[in-house]
C-alpha positions as a Python dict, from the first residue, in 0.01 Angstrom:
ca = {
    (1, 'X'): (0, 0, 0),
    (2, 'X'): (7, -337, -172),
    (3, 'X'): (-330, -482, -251),
    (4, 'X'): (-413, -787, -45),
    (5, 'X'): (-392, -1105, -242),
    (6, 'X'): (-732, -1226, -347),
    (7, 'X'): (-872, -1535, -188),
    (8, 'X'): (-985, -1816, -408),
    (9, 'X'): (-1253, -2074, -332),
    (10, 'X'): (-1157, -2434, -392),
    (11, 'X'): (-1348, -2756, -345),
    (12, 'X'): (-1182, -3027, -140),
    (13, 'X'): (-1324, -3371, -201),
    (14, 'X'): (-1262, -3727, -92),
    (15, 'X'): (-1453, -4033, -210),
    (16, 'X'): (-1700, -3990, 80),
    (17, 'X'): (-1713, -3619, 157),
    (18, 'X'): (-1649, -3267, 32),
    (19, 'X'): (-1627, -2908, 148),
    (20, 'X'): (-1530, -2567, 16),
    (21, 'X'): (-1248, -2357, 155),
    (22, 'X'): (-1107, -2013, 83),
    (23, 'X'): (-731, -1999, 37),
    (24, 'X'): (-471, -1786, -139),
    (25, 'X'): (-277, -1915, -440),
    (26, 'X'): (41, -1831, -249),
    (27, 'X'): (-60, -2055, 45),
    (28, 'X'): (146, -2369, 86),
    (29, 'X'): (-6, -2711, 27),
    (30, 'X'): (74, -2796, 391),
    (31, 'X'): (-148, -2503, 502),
    (32, 'X'): (-438, -2657, 312),
    (33, 'X'): (-359, -2999, 462),
    (34, 'X'): (-389, -2842, 810),
    (35, 'X'): (-738, -2716, 723),
    (36, 'X'): (-841, -3056, 587),
    (37, 'X'): (-708, -3226, 902),
    (38, 'X'): (-916, -2990, 1115),
    (39, 'X'): (-1231, -3064, 917),
    (40, 'X'): (-1187, -3441, 879),
    (41, 'X'): (-957, -3524, 1168),
    (42, 'X'): (-734, -3751, 964),
    (43, 'X'): (-356, -3738, 994),
    (44, 'X'): (-250, -3919, 680),
    (45, 'X'): (-361, -3784, 348),
    (46, 'X'): (-252, -3711, -2),
    (47, 'X'): (-374, -3407, -194),
    (48, 'X'): (-378, -3392, -572),
    (49, 'X'): (-491, -3144, -836),
    (50, 'X'): (-548, -3252, -1197),
    (51, 'X'): (-407, -3595, -1104),
    (52, 'X'): (-78, -3444, -987),
    (53, 'X'): (30, -3529, -633),
    (54, 'X'): (89, -3209, -434),
    (55, 'X'): (396, -3169, -211),
    (56, 'X'): (350, -2988, 123),
    (57, 'X'): (628, -2731, 79),
    (58, 'X'): (501, -2607, -259),
    (59, 'X'): (249, -2327, -306),
    (60, 'X'): (-98, -2398, -441),
    (61, 'X'): (-19, -2181, -745),
    (62, 'X'): (267, -2420, -830),
    (63, 'X'): (-4, -2672, -917),
    (64, 'X'): (-222, -2425, -1105),
    (65, 'X'): (-485, -2410, -830),
    (66, 'X'): (-727, -2124, -894),
    (67, 'X'): (-1078, -2016, -805),
    (68, 'X'): (-1311, -2312, -858),
    (69, 'X'): (-1035, -2575, -860),
    (70, 'X'): (-1109, -2918, -717),
    (71, 'X'): (-852, -3071, -484),
    (72, 'X'): (-883, -3448, -448),
    (73, 'X'): (-795, -3597, -112),
    (74, 'X'): (-692, -3955, -53),
    (75, 'X'): (-714, -4037, 318),
    (76, 'X'): (-517, -4325, 466),
    (77, 'X'): (-612, -4510, 784),
    (78, 'X'): (-243, -4514, 876),
    (79, 'X'): (82, -4374, 749),
    (80, 'X'): (125, -4480, 385),
}
């Protein structure tokens, strides 16, 4: 039986707020966006890691996200 992929804990922060979430490196960026939307209720946002804008259809590991990583969120009042 294959070992379950380990979850990693990342910090999601915007200029006004922050929270921690457990994800898998193989999760897609859009999965993380869904979680952020649930927590903050905003529809339009941009996620970045190490100043690199993250695309929804890529995995978190594509951007080198690992345990302890900080994901920066830019929230827009309306569609950018």
